[in-house]
Phi, psi and omega in degrees: 000127182300140176253161179249101184298334181294339184247359183247007182062047187293155172252131180247129172259128179251109181273100183108080181265068178256221186301321177265318186295323181294309177297330175295313179300319179295320178295321179295323177300318182293339178270002174097007178278150162279134185234127171257136183226145177246152175216155176268356188246118180304324181295342181275345183301311179293334177294315178296315182299318180296332179278352181097007179269137177281111193270145176220135177273126183213123180235102176287161178137194186300329183270006181287114190265173175299323177295321177298321180294321176297321179293319177298317178300320178297321177297313184291334178294343177275351189249156170265324187231140175242131170257118178262112185232060179247109185290153180302332180295346178288348182254154171292161183307127178079002188250012183297314177300321180293322180302320186262002179300317177298330178293319177301315180295321180293322177300315180295317182291326183280347180057049176296155179274327185206149178230129174250112185259120181271114182242199187221149174286358174295351178288345185273147178295152181274075182237147185282073179201170177288131181252118176253168187304325183286355179280356174213111187261129180271108175230164183287348178240024178294159181286333182274135176304315184292318179296321177297320180291318173308314184299331179294333185255006169260100192292142179281330190242019174070026181295327178213169174267153180209153169222139176254130176244124179258107186273142170291180179299127188273134175229162180150198179302126182085351176230064180285118186295343178298339179275342190299314185238009185305132176081350181281146188238150171058044182281153177273171174060042179295331181266359179292137181287148173272149178232089191239165183210128178280147180307317180305318182284326175300312179296317182297318180293313181299316179296323180290321177302316179294312183299320185267002180054054181266088185246155175097019185229160162246129190227131170281137178234111186203150175297155184284334182269144183224065179295158179293152181304319183294333177277313186291310187285332172294312179298320182293319178292317180298324178300325180272359183075024180260161177294120183289153176287160172242154183233150178297146178281065181228152176267127175209149178221178185202193185292151170239126181279125180265117180253023185293327179297315177304315185290338175282322189266329189253118182281069180231137178259118181296139178269336185226058179287335176263103187289334174295318178290342181278347184307316179294348180261020179237088185280165179288335182232000000 
């Protein structure tokens, strides 16, 4: 039976309090949740503590021991909801499902009520069409590492509730898109649409899913506007006073991420749906 964390004083564990996870944890604190947070960096522990997050040092990987898994299980037993925010780049090639396998076992052992898995729109094929959630299916035997990992946290037997969110390319403070392609010349795919998401909206969507108990879905999260790369990245570089990139005079297009299901289910109003207008809200630091 779905529970309402907003009314039960729920505890949320955020696995991965980095560029996205830390502001999400801080936003959850302001909504009245108790928040447990993990980091791979000892120097980050006092930063989390100062923000009011209960900090834990956790380093997944080859050296993750049985004792580490027991400790993770103990952390998760204090929580109702787990946010898994470990990017695929944290794993060696082909090792993303293996990296998160101990987390899956700990989730089962801790008997969590809900899991919010942060994934990526990179799971979709690079084809010139609208991409909806059903165009990439998360199963435990999928060909994609990320899709297989998503499948591990969509329970087969209803042990917990889960939602998978596939985020567009993230921009925001410290990720100014004007730096991404500045100065590069003769680039391909100038007419390909961008599929981007501002940090503010990523945090807002994730927090709303938790608050409203929106479980049982896979959801694309992306800004509504998709200007071509040659327009967006030139404008972004010029805003920073950097040499803008140039693109080949060729027509090419690519996928557009459709976030209409999210907008139907999640009562959140995007702050930066126009990514060109969002450029000034993406600082260098």
